N, CA, C and O atoms as a Tinker XYZ file with bonds, in Angstrom:
   432  protein
     1  N    -11.073000  -35.365000   30.894000    73     2
     2  CA   -10.833000  -34.014000   31.350000    64     1     3
     3  C     -9.664000  -33.374000   30.589000    63     2     4     5
     4  O     -9.748000  -32.223000   30.162000    81     3
     5  N     -8.574000  -34.137000   30.426000    73     3     6
     6  CA    -7.400000  -33.624000   29.728000    64     5     7
     7  C     -7.712000  -33.354000   28.259000    63     6     8     9
     8  O     -7.265000  -32.354000   27.697000    81     7
     9  N     -8.473000  -34.243000   27.647000    73     7    10
    10  CA    -8.819000  -34.057000   26.237000    64     9    11
    11  C     -9.696000  -32.822000   26.068000    63    10    12    13
    12  O     -9.509000  -32.062000   25.118000    81    11
    13  N    -10.627000  -32.614000   26.950000    73    11    14
    14  CA   -11.486000  -31.424000   26.890000    64    13    15
    15  C    -10.656000  -30.147000   27.047000    63    14    16    17
    16  O    -10.902000  -29.153000   26.364000    81    15
    17  N     -9.677000  -30.180000   27.947000    73    15    18
    18  CA    -8.806000  -29.033000   28.147000    64    17    19
    19  C     -7.977000  -28.753000   26.888000    63    18    20    21
    20  O     -7.830000  -27.599000   26.485000    81    19
    21  N     -7.443000  -29.798000   26.276000    73    19    22
    22  CA    -6.680000  -29.629000   25.034000    64    21    23
    23  C     -7.566000  -29.113000   23.906000    63    22    24    25
    24  O     -7.130000  -28.305000   23.086000    81    23
    25  N     -8.802000  -29.578000   23.870000    73    23    26
    26  CA    -9.754000  -29.116000   22.860000    64    25    27
    27  C    -10.017000  -27.612000   23.037000    63    26    28    29
    28  O     -9.993000  -26.858000   22.064000    81    27
    29  N    -10.261000  -27.191000   24.253000    73    27    30
    30  CA   -10.505000  -25.775000   24.511000    64    29    31
    31  C     -9.264000  -24.939000   24.216000    63    30    32    33
    32  O     -9.368000  -23.819000   23.716000    81    31
    33  N     -8.100000  -25.481000   24.524000    73    31    34
    34  CA    -6.855000  -24.765000   24.224000    64    33    35
    35  C     -6.659000  -24.611000   22.718000    63    34    36    37
    36  O     -6.264000  -23.544000   22.247000    81    35
    37  N     -6.933000  -25.665000   21.967000    73    35    38
    38  CA    -6.815000  -25.593000   20.502000    64    37    39
    39  C     -7.803000  -24.582000   19.932000    63    38    40    41
    40  O     -7.464000  -23.822000   19.025000    81    39
    41  N     -9.024000  -24.574000   20.463000    73    39    42
    42  CA   -10.010000  -23.588000   20.012000    64    41    43
    43  C     -9.558000  -22.173000   20.331000    63    42    44    45
    44  O     -9.745000  -21.265000   19.521000    81    43
    45  N     -8.963000  -21.976000   21.504000    73    43    46
    46  CA    -8.459000  -20.658000   21.884000    64    45    47
    47  C     -7.365000  -20.185000   20.940000    63    46    48    49
    48  O     -7.349000  -19.022000   20.537000    81    47
    49  N     -6.458000  -21.074000   20.589000    73    47    50
    50  CA    -5.390000  -20.729000   19.641000    64    49    51
    51  C     -5.969000  -20.401000   18.277000    63    50    52    53
    52  O     -5.567000  -19.422000   17.650000    81    51
    53  N     -6.908000  -21.211000   17.814000    73    51    54
    54  CA    -7.522000  -21.003000   16.505000    64    53    55
    55  C     -8.269000  -19.672000   16.452000    63    54    56    57
    56  O     -8.092000  -18.898000   15.511000    81    55
    57  N     -9.099000  -19.403000   17.456000    73    55    58
    58  CA    -9.841000  -18.144000   17.470000    64    57    59
    59  C     -8.920000  -16.946000   17.668000    63    58    60    61
    60  O     -9.184000  -15.868000   17.135000    81    59
    61  N     -7.846000  -17.125000   18.426000    73    59    62
    62  CA    -6.861000  -16.057000   18.584000    64    61    63
    63  C     -6.174000  -15.728000   17.273000    63    62    64    65
    64  O     -5.935000  -14.559000   16.970000    81    63
    65  N     -5.854000  -16.751000   16.493000    73    63    66
    66  CA    -5.247000  -16.545000   15.178000    64    65    67
    67  C     -6.201000  -15.806000   14.247000    63    66    68    69
    68  O     -5.794000  -14.890000   13.534000    81    67
    69  N     -7.464000  -16.204000   14.255000    73    67    70
    70  CA    -8.463000  -15.523000   13.429000    64    69    71
    71  C     -8.595000  -14.062000   13.863000    63    70    72    73
    72  O     -8.660000  -13.170000   13.018000    81    71
    73  N     -8.632000  -13.818000   15.152000    73    71    74
    74  CA    -8.751000  -12.452000   15.650000    64    73    75
    75  C     -7.538000  -11.607000   15.253000    63    74    76    77
    76  O     -7.686000  -10.434000   14.911000    81    75
    77  N     -6.341000  -12.198000   15.297000    73    75    78
    78  CA    -5.133000  -11.469000   14.911000    64    77    79
    79  C     -5.159000  -11.097000   13.431000    63    78    80    81
    80  O     -4.785000   -9.983000   13.064000    81    79
    81  N     -5.595000  -12.018000   12.586000    73    79    82
    82  CA    -5.668000  -11.742000   11.148000    64    81    83
    83  C     -6.708000  -10.670000   10.867000    63    82    84    85
    84  O     -6.451000   -9.748000   10.093000    81    83
    85  N     -7.877000  -10.777000   11.484000    73    83    86
    86  CA    -8.932000   -9.772000   11.277000    64    85    87
    87  C     -8.462000   -8.405000   11.764000    63    86    88    89
    88  O     -8.710000   -7.396000   11.103000    81    87
    89  N     -7.790000   -8.359000   12.905000    73    87    90
    90  CA    -7.267000   -7.094000   13.419000    64    89    91
    91  C     -6.271000   -6.478000   12.440000    63    90    92    93
    92  O     -6.327000   -5.279000   12.167000    81    91
    93  N     -5.363000   -7.292000   11.912000    73    91    94
    94  CA    -4.377000   -6.780000   10.957000    64    93    95
    95  C     -5.029000   -6.327000    9.655000    63    94    96    97
    96  O     -4.542000   -5.399000    9.010000    81    95
    97  N     -6.122000   -6.969000    9.265000    73    95    98
    98  CA    -6.840000   -6.537000    8.066000    64    97    99
    99  C     -7.447000   -5.151000    8.297000    63    98   100   101
   100  O     -7.375000   -4.291000    7.419000    81    99
   101  N     -8.036000   -4.932000    9.453000    73    99   102
   102  CA    -8.694000   -3.653000    9.725000    64   101   103
   103  C     -7.711000   -2.526000   10.004000    63   102   104   105
   104  O     -8.037000   -1.360000    9.785000    81   103
   105  N     -6.516000   -2.849000   10.481000    73   103   106
   106  CA    -5.531000   -1.807000   10.745000    64   105   107
   107  C     -4.638000   -1.540000    9.547000    63   106   108   109
   108  O     -3.788000   -0.651000    9.606000    81   107
   109  N     -4.804000   -2.278000    8.471000    73   107   110
   110  CA    -4.031000   -2.039000    7.249000    64   109   111
   111  C     -2.693000   -2.745000    7.199000    63   110   112   113
   112  O     -1.928000   -2.534000    6.258000    81   111
   113  N     -2.384000   -3.580000    8.186000    73   111   114
   114  CA    -1.136000   -4.321000    8.157000    64   113   115
   115  C     -1.166000   -5.427000    7.109000    63   114   116   117
   116  O     -0.119000   -5.833000    6.605000    81   115
   117  N     -2.342000   -5.908000    6.785000    73   115   118
   118  CA    -2.525000   -6.840000    5.673000    64   117   119
   119  C     -3.188000   -6.046000    4.559000    63   118   120   121
   120  O     -4.310000   -5.565000    4.718000    81   119
   121  N     -2.504000   -5.910000    3.440000    73   119   122
   122  CA    -2.978000   -5.087000    2.338000    64   121   123
   123  C     -4.047000   -5.828000    1.533000    63   122   124   125
   124  O     -3.781000   -6.879000    0.951000    81   123
   125  N     -5.246000   -5.273000    1.508000    73   123   126
   126  CA    -6.350000   -5.865000    0.758000    64   125   127
   127  C     -6.732000   -5.018000   -0.455000    63   126   128   129
   128  O     -7.734000   -5.291000   -1.116000    81   127
   129  N     -5.937000   -3.995000   -0.742000    73   127   130
   130  CA    -6.245000   -3.105000   -1.861000    64   129   131
   131  C     -6.185000   -3.882000   -3.178000    63   130   132   133
   132  O     -5.173000   -4.509000   -3.490000    81   131
   133  N     -7.251000   -3.834000   -3.928000    73   131   134
   134  CA    -7.298000   -4.487000   -5.224000    64   133   135
   135  C     -7.534000   -5.978000   -5.166000    63   134   136   137
   136  O     -7.359000   -6.664000   -6.173000    81   135
   137  N     -7.927000   -6.501000   -4.016000    73   135   138
   138  CA    -8.121000   -7.937000   -3.854000    64   137   139
   139  C     -9.170000   -8.486000   -4.825000    63   138   140   141
   140  O     -9.013000   -9.587000   -5.353000    81   139
   141  N    -10.227000   -7.726000   -5.055000    73   139   142
   142  CA   -11.325000   -8.208000   -5.896000    64   141   143
   143  C    -11.343000   -7.574000   -7.278000    63   142   144   145
   144  O    -12.341000   -7.676000   -7.991000    81   143
   145  N    -10.256000   -6.921000   -7.666000    73   143   146
   146  CA   -10.214000   -6.239000   -8.956000    64   145   147
   147  C     -9.417000   -7.031000   -9.980000    63   146   148   149
   148  O     -8.536000   -7.819000   -9.636000    81   147
   149  N     -9.749000   -6.803000  -11.255000    73   147   150
   150  CA    -8.944000   -7.364000  -12.339000    64   149   151
   151  C     -7.535000   -6.800000  -12.239000    63   150   152   153
   152  O     -7.355000   -5.653000  -11.828000    81   151
   153  N     -6.555000   -7.577000  -12.602000    73   151   154
   154  CA    -5.167000   -7.137000  -12.493000    64   153   155
   155  C     -4.666000   -6.468000  -13.774000    63   154   156   157
   156  O     -3.466000   -6.246000  -13.931000    81   155
   157  N     -5.574000   -6.152000  -14.678000    73   155   158
   158  CA    -5.170000   -5.500000  -15.927000    64   157   159
   159  C     -5.127000   -3.981000  -15.807000    63   158   160   161
   160  O     -4.849000   -3.291000  -16.787000    81   159
   161  N     -5.399000   -3.456000  -14.620000    73   159   162
   162  CA    -5.339000   -2.015000  -14.404000    64   161   163
   163  C     -6.617000   -1.280000  -14.751000    63   162   164   165
   164  O     -6.660000   -0.052000  -14.673000    81   163
   165  N     -7.659000   -2.004000  -15.134000    73   163   166
   166  CA    -8.910000   -1.358000  -15.535000    64   165   167
   167  C     -9.729000   -0.899000  -14.329000    63   166   168   169
   168  O    -10.597000   -0.038000  -14.469000    81   167
   169  N     -9.469000   -1.455000  -13.162000    73   167   170
   170  CA   -10.217000   -1.080000  -11.966000    64   169   171
   171  C    -11.582000   -1.755000  -11.869000    63   170   172   173
   172  O    -12.377000   -1.430000  -10.987000    81   171
   173  N    -11.853000   -2.695000  -12.776000    73   171   174
   174  CA   -13.138000   -3.405000  -12.757000    64   173   175
   175  C    -13.103000   -4.537000  -11.724000    63   174   176   177
   176  O    -12.052000   -5.115000  -11.445000    81   175
   177  N    -14.274000   -4.835000  -11.171000    73   175   178
   178  CA   -14.400000   -5.925000  -10.211000    64   177   179
   179  C    -14.358000   -7.251000  -10.973000    63   178   180   181
   180  O    -14.953000   -7.381000  -12.043000    81   179
   181  N    -13.654000   -8.224000  -10.411000    73   179   182
   182  CA   -13.501000   -9.540000  -11.019000    64   181   183
   183  C    -14.512000  -10.516000  -10.413000    63   182   184   185
   184  O    -14.367000  -10.895000   -9.251000    81   183
   185  N    -15.535000  -10.932000  -11.172000    73   183   186
   186  CA   -16.546000  -11.844000  -10.613000    64   185   187
   187  C    -15.959000  -13.189000  -10.182000    63   186   188   189
   188  O    -16.399000  -13.773000   -9.192000    81   187
   189  N    -14.959000  -13.680000  -10.933000    73   187   190
   190  CA   -14.377000  -14.973000  -10.553000    64   189   191
   191  C    -13.608000  -14.886000   -9.239000    63   190   192   193
   192  O    -13.556000  -15.866000   -8.496000    81   191
   193  N    -13.016000  -13.745000   -8.941000    73   191   194
   194  CA   -12.347000  -13.565000   -7.651000    64   193   195
   195  C    -13.376000  -13.508000   -6.524000    63   194   196   197
   196  O    -13.147000  -14.057000   -5.446000    81   195
   197  N    -14.506000  -12.847000   -6.769000    73   195   198
   198  CA   -15.553000  -12.753000   -5.747000    64   197   199
   199  C    -16.125000  -14.128000   -5.440000    63   198   200   201
   200  O    -16.285000  -14.479000   -4.271000    81   199
   201  N    -16.436000  -14.915000   -6.469000    73   199   202
   202  CA   -17.030000  -16.224000   -6.212000    64   201   203
   203  C    -16.048000  -17.152000   -5.514000    63   202   204   205
   204  O    -16.458000  -17.965000   -4.686000    81   203
   205  N    -14.754000  -17.049000   -5.831000    73   203   206
   206  CA   -13.755000  -17.873000   -5.155000    64   205   207
   207  C    -13.635000  -17.470000   -3.687000    63   206   208   209
   208  O    -13.533000  -18.332000   -2.815000    81   207
   209  N    -13.645000  -16.174000   -3.410000    73   207   210
   210  CA   -13.559000  -15.693000   -2.035000    64   209   211
   211  C    -14.792000  -16.106000   -1.230000    63   210   212   213
   212  O    -14.663000  -16.558000   -0.093000    81   211
   213  N    -15.976000  -15.955000   -1.804000    73   211   214
   214  CA   -17.213000  -16.311000   -1.098000    64   213   215
   215  C    -17.253000  -17.812000   -0.807000    63   214   216   217
   216  O    -17.616000  -18.216000    0.298000    81   215
   217  N    -16.887000  -18.638000   -1.782000    73   215   218
   218  CA   -16.884000  -20.090000   -1.572000    64   217   219
   219  C    -15.884000  -20.480000   -0.490000    63   218   220   221
   220  O    -16.170000  -21.351000    0.332000    81   219
   221  N    -14.725000  -19.851000   -0.483000    73   219   222
   222  CA   -13.704000  -20.159000    0.523000    64   221   223
   223  C    -14.158000  -19.747000    1.915000    63   222   224   225
   224  O    -14.000000  -20.508000    2.870000    81   223
   225  N    -14.721000  -18.545000    2.037000    73   223   226
   226  CA   -15.197000  -18.076000    3.342000    64   225   227
   227  C    -16.344000  -18.948000    3.847000    63   226   228   229
   228  O    -16.420000  -19.240000    5.041000    81   227
   229  N    -17.234000  -19.366000    2.951000    73   227   230
   230  CA   -18.353000  -20.221000    3.356000    64   229   231
   231  C    -17.844000  -21.557000    3.899000    63   230   232   233
   232  O    -18.342000  -22.038000    4.918000    81   231
   233  N    -16.867000  -22.156000    3.235000    73   231   234
   234  CA   -16.333000  -23.433000    3.706000    64   233   235
   235  C    -15.573000  -23.263000    5.013000    63   234   236   237
   236  O    -15.676000  -24.112000    5.898000    81   235
   237  N    -14.819000  -22.193000    5.150000    73   235   238
   238  CA   -14.106000  -21.938000    6.411000    64   237   239
   239  C    -15.096000  -21.781000    7.552000    63   238   240   241
   240  O    -14.890000  -22.341000    8.630000    81   239
   241  N    -16.164000  -21.030000    7.332000    73   239   242
   242  CA   -17.168000  -20.826000    8.377000    64   241   243
   243  C    -17.842000  -22.143000    8.755000    63   242   244   245
   244  O    -18.061000  -22.417000    9.935000    81   243
   245  N    -18.169000  -22.951000    7.755000    73   243   246
   246  CA   -18.804000  -24.236000    8.024000    64   245   247
   247  C    -17.871000  -25.152000    8.810000    63   246   248   249
   248  O    -18.293000  -25.809000    9.762000    81   247
   249  N    -16.598000  -25.192000    8.407000    73   247   250
   250  CA   -15.644000  -26.072000    9.063000    64   249   251
   251  C    -15.352000  -25.605000   10.493000    63   250   252   253
   252  O    -15.273000  -26.429000   11.405000    81   251
   253  N    -15.191000  -24.300000   10.697000    73   251   254
   254  CA   -14.959000  -23.796000   12.059000    64   253   255
   255  C    -16.170000  -24.048000   12.951000    63   254   256   257
   256  O    -16.021000  -24.339000   14.138000    81   255
   257  N    -17.363000  -23.937000   12.382000    73   255   258
   258  CA   -18.568000  -24.255000   13.143000    64   257   259
   259  C    -18.609000  -25.716000   13.542000    63   258   260   261
   260  O    -19.008000  -26.054000   14.656000    81   259
   261  N    -18.192000  -26.587000   12.620000    73   259   262
   262  CA   -18.156000  -28.022000   12.922000    64   261   263
   263  C    -17.110000  -28.326000   13.993000    63   262   264   265
   264  O    -17.335000  -29.169000   14.862000    81   263
   265  N    -15.972000  -27.642000   13.931000    73   263   266
   266  CA   -14.936000  -27.841000   14.952000    64   265   267
   267  C    -15.440000  -27.364000   16.308000    63   266   268   269
   268  O    -15.207000  -28.021000   17.323000    81   267
   269  N    -16.121000  -26.240000   16.333000    73   267   270
   270  CA   -16.608000  -25.680000   17.586000    64   269   271
   271  C    -17.683000  -26.511000   18.253000    63   270   272   273
   272  O    -17.836000  -26.445000   19.472000    81   271
   273  N    -18.433000  -27.292000   17.490000    73   271   274
   274  CA   -19.525000  -28.074000   18.071000    64   273   275
   275  C    -19.162000  -29.531000   18.313000    63   274   276   277
   276  O    -19.976000  -30.280000   18.853000    81   275
   277  N    -17.971000  -29.949000   17.933000    73   275   278
   278  CA   -17.589000  -31.347000   18.141000    64   277   279
   279  C    -17.377000  -31.618000   19.629000    63   278   280   281
   280  O    -16.858000  -30.769000   20.354000    81   279
   281  N    -17.775000  -32.781000   20.068000    73   279   282
   282  CA   -17.670000  -33.135000   21.477000    64   281   283
   283  C    -16.496000  -34.068000   21.765000    63   282   284   285
   284  O    -16.143000  -34.285000   22.924000    81   283
   285  N    -15.897000  -34.615000   20.722000    73   283   286
   286  CA   -14.765000  -35.506000   20.936000    64   285   287
   287  C    -13.520000  -34.887000   20.315000    63   286   288   289
   288  O    -13.569000  -33.768000   19.804000    81   287
   289  N    -12.440000  -35.587000   20.356000    73   287   290
   290  CA   -11.170000  -35.028000   19.881000    64   289   291
   291  C    -10.907000  -35.343000   18.408000    63   290   292   293
   292  O     -9.765000  -35.239000   17.958000    81   291
   293  N    -11.920000  -35.719000   17.659000    73   291   294
   294  CA   -11.769000  -36.079000   16.254000    64   293   295
   295  C    -12.104000  -34.867000   15.384000    63   294   296   297
   296  O    -13.105000  -34.183000   15.602000    81   295
   297  N    -11.249000  -34.620000   14.400000    73   295   298
   298  CA   -11.534000  -33.542000   13.452000    64   297   299
   299  C    -12.782000  -33.900000   12.650000    63   298   300   301
   300  O    -12.976000  -35.065000   12.304000    81   299
   301  N    -13.623000  -32.926000   12.350000    73   299   302
   302  CA   -14.834000  -33.226000   11.560000    64   301   303
   303  C    -14.472000  -33.588000   10.123000    63   302   304   305
   304  O    -13.457000  -33.145000    9.587000    81   303
   305  N    -15.321000  -34.396000    9.522000    73   303   306
   306  CA   -15.123000  -34.780000    8.126000    64   305   307
   307  C    -15.412000  -33.601000    7.210000    63   306   308   309
   308  O    -16.217000  -32.727000    7.532000    81   307
   309  N    -14.751000  -33.591000    6.076000    73   307   310
   310  CA   -15.025000  -32.575000    5.058000    64   309   311
   311  C    -16.017000  -33.184000    4.084000    63   310   312   313
   312  O    -15.750000  -34.222000    3.479000    81   311
   313  N    -17.144000  -32.541000    3.937000    73   311   314
   314  CA   -18.206000  -33.005000    3.058000    64   313   315
   315  C    -17.725000  -32.968000    1.609000    63   314   316   317
   316  O    -17.120000  -31.985000    1.182000    81   315
   317  N    -17.990000  -34.027000    0.858000    73   315   318
   318  CA   -17.540000  -34.062000   -0.540000    64   317   319
   319  C    -18.228000  -32.991000   -1.380000    63   318   320   321
   320  O    -17.648000  -32.514000   -2.356000    81   319
   321  N    -19.433000  -32.612000   -1.027000    73   319   322
   322  CA   -20.106000  -31.528000   -1.743000    64   321   323
   323  C    -19.329000  -30.224000   -1.646000    63   322   324   325
   324  O    -19.238000  -29.470000   -2.615000    81   323
   325  N    -18.764000  -29.964000   -0.458000    73   323   326
   326  CA   -17.957000  -28.756000   -0.277000    64   325   327
   327  C    -16.657000  -28.854000   -1.061000    63   326   328   329
   328  O    -16.171000  -27.857000   -1.596000    81   327
   329  N    -16.094000  -30.056000   -1.129000    73   327   330
   330  CA   -14.882000  -30.230000   -1.944000    64   329   331
   331  C    -15.170000  -29.942000   -3.412000    63   330   332   333
   332  O    -14.372000  -29.300000   -4.094000    81   331
   333  N    -16.315000  -30.420000   -3.893000    73   331   334
   334  CA   -16.705000  -30.143000   -5.278000    64   333   335
   335  C    -16.921000  -28.648000   -5.490000    63   334   336   337
   336  O    -16.534000  -28.100000   -6.523000    81   335
   337  N    -17.539000  -27.989000   -4.509000    73   335   338
   338  CA   -17.774000  -26.546000   -4.600000    64   337   339
   339  C    -16.448000  -25.787000   -4.692000    63   338   340   341
   340  O    -16.279000  -24.929000   -5.558000    81   339
   341  N    -15.513000  -26.104000   -3.803000    73   339   342
   342  CA   -14.226000  -25.413000   -3.814000    64   341   343
   343  C    -13.422000  -25.748000   -5.067000    63   342   344   345
   344  O    -12.775000  -24.873000   -5.642000    81   343
   345  N    -13.461000  -27.007000   -5.491000    73   343   346
   346  CA   -12.764000  -27.395000   -6.716000    64   345   347
   347  C    -13.357000  -26.719000   -7.945000    63   346   348   349
   348  O    -12.622000  -26.254000   -8.816000    81   347
   349  N    -14.677000  -26.664000   -8.017000    73   347   350
   350  CA   -15.331000  -25.992000   -9.136000    64   349   351
   351  C    -15.072000  -24.497000   -9.119000    63   350   352   353
   352  O    -14.856000  -23.889000  -10.167000    81   351
   353  N    -15.093000  -23.906000   -7.941000    73   351   354
   354  CA   -14.837000  -22.479000   -7.817000    64   353   355
   355  C    -13.411000  -22.147000   -8.239000    63   354   356   357
   356  O    -13.180000  -21.168000   -8.948000    81   355
   357  N    -12.464000  -22.957000   -7.806000    73   355   358
   358  CA   -11.068000  -22.746000   -8.202000    64   357   359
   359  C    -10.894000  -22.963000   -9.699000    63   358   360   361
   360  O    -10.122000  -22.254000  -10.344000    81   359
   361  N    -11.599000  -23.929000  -10.249000    73   359   362
   362  CA   -11.516000  -24.190000  -11.691000    64   361   363
   363  C    -12.049000  -23.022000  -12.499000    63   362   364   365
   364  O    -11.470000  -22.657000  -13.522000    81   363
   365  N    -13.148000  -22.434000  -12.049000    73   363   366
   366  CA   -13.700000  -21.263000  -12.738000    64   365   367
   367  C    -12.680000  -20.131000  -12.729000    63   366   368   369
   368  O    -12.474000  -19.467000  -13.745000    81   367
   369  N    -12.042000  -19.911000  -11.581000    73   367   370
   370  CA   -11.048000  -18.843000  -11.469000    64   369   371
   371  C     -9.861000  -19.111000  -12.403000    63   370   372   373
   372  O     -9.428000  -18.215000  -13.129000    81   371
   373  N     -9.343000  -20.325000  -12.384000    73   371   374
   374  CA    -8.176000  -20.658000  -13.212000    64   373   375
   375  C     -8.516000  -20.581000  -14.693000    63   374   376   377
   376  O     -7.714000  -20.083000  -15.483000    81   375
   377  N     -9.680000  -21.059000  -15.080000    73   375   378
   378  CA   -10.063000  -21.018000  -16.496000    64   377   379
   379  C    -10.246000  -19.570000  -16.970000    63   378   380   381
   380  O     -9.845000  -19.231000  -18.084000    81   379
   381  N    -10.843000  -18.726000  -16.142000    73   379   382
   382  CA   -11.003000  -17.319000  -16.515000    64   381   383
   383  C     -9.639000  -16.647000  -16.642000    63   382   384   385
   384  O     -9.415000  -15.855000  -17.557000    81   383
   385  N     -8.739000  -16.959000  -15.733000    73   383   386
   386  CA    -7.388000  -16.405000  -15.783000    64   385   387
   387  C     -6.656000  -16.883000  -17.039000    63   386   388   389
   388  O     -5.995000  -16.092000  -17.710000    81   387
   389  N     -6.773000  -18.166000  -17.355000    73   387   390
   390  CA    -6.124000  -18.712000  -18.550000    64   389   391
   391  C     -6.703000  -18.091000  -19.820000    63   390   392   393
   392  O     -5.962000  -17.771000  -20.749000    81   391
   393  N     -8.019000  -17.923000  -19.860000    73   391   394
   394  CA    -8.657000  -17.329000  -21.031000    64   393   395
   395  C     -8.175000  -15.894000  -21.253000    63   394   396   397
   396  O     -7.861000  -15.508000  -22.379000    81   395
   397  N     -8.120000  -15.114000  -20.182000    73   395   398
   398  CA    -7.667000  -13.724000  -20.301000    64   397   399
   399  C     -6.202000  -13.651000  -20.721000    63   398   400   401
   400  O     -5.828000  -12.790000  -21.517000    81   399
   401  N     -5.376000  -14.543000  -20.195000    73   399   402
   402  CA    -3.958000  -14.560000  -20.565000    64   401   403
   403  C     -3.795000  -14.955000  -22.027000    63   402   404   405
   404  O     -3.019000  -14.337000  -22.755000    81   403
   405  N     -4.522000  -15.978000  -22.456000    73   403   406
   406  CA    -4.441000  -16.430000  -23.842000    64   405   407
   407  C     -4.918000  -15.334000  -24.794000    63   406   408   409
   408  O     -4.306000  -15.094000  -25.835000    81   407
   409  N     -6.019000  -14.670000  -24.426000    73   407   410
   410  CA    -6.575000  -13.609000  -25.249000    64   409   411
   411  C     -5.601000  -12.418000  -25.340000    63   410   412   413
   412  O     -5.437000  -11.831000  -26.410000    81   411
   413  N     -4.964000  -12.068000  -24.225000    73   411   414
   414  CA    -4.003000  -10.960000  -24.224000    64   413   415
   415  C     -2.769000  -11.302000  -25.058000    63   414   416   417
   416  O     -2.257000  -10.441000  -25.774000    81   415
   417  N     -2.291000  -12.520000  -24.981000    73   415   418
   418  CA    -1.121000  -12.933000  -25.768000    64   417   419
   419  C     -1.440000  -13.036000  -27.261000    63   418   420   421
   420  O     -0.581000  -12.795000  -28.108000    81   419
   421  N     -2.656000  -13.389000  -27.560000    73   419   422
   422  CA    -3.075000  -13.526000  -28.966000    64   421   423
   423  C     -3.168000  -12.159000  -29.642000    63   422   424   425
   424  O     -2.895000  -12.035000  -30.836000    81   423
   425  N     -3.553000  -11.129000  -28.876000    73   423   426
   426  CA    -3.701000   -9.793000  -29.432000    64   425   427
   427  C     -2.382000   -9.064000  -29.604000    63   426   428   429
   428  O     -2.333000   -8.042000  -30.287000    81   427
   429  N     -1.319000   -9.559000  -29.007000    73   427   430
   430  CA    -0.014000   -8.886000  -29.124000    64   429   431
   431  C      0.824000   -9.483000  -30.200000    63   430   432
   432  O      1.947000   -9.034000  -30.428000    81   431
């Protein structure tokens, strides 16, 4: 009984935190301007930023779903496939950033 109560309390805190962040995003307290744009001032959308954001949101949703459906007090395992996805997504972002930086420095 106590473990179930602690589990529900932890879920309440977690969902409350998510709700607070989402509320601040919609009210403008968290600045999202230019989140998906190249930082070179061109105003173009950055595909590597989009894929990193989508992969991160997908893993967060999967993990929160696993936490919400667990019946015991054990944290769910992180699937190695998801780790590879997030690692590959981060690598694509870092390599694109490094390439653009190297190219910009080479032209100056």
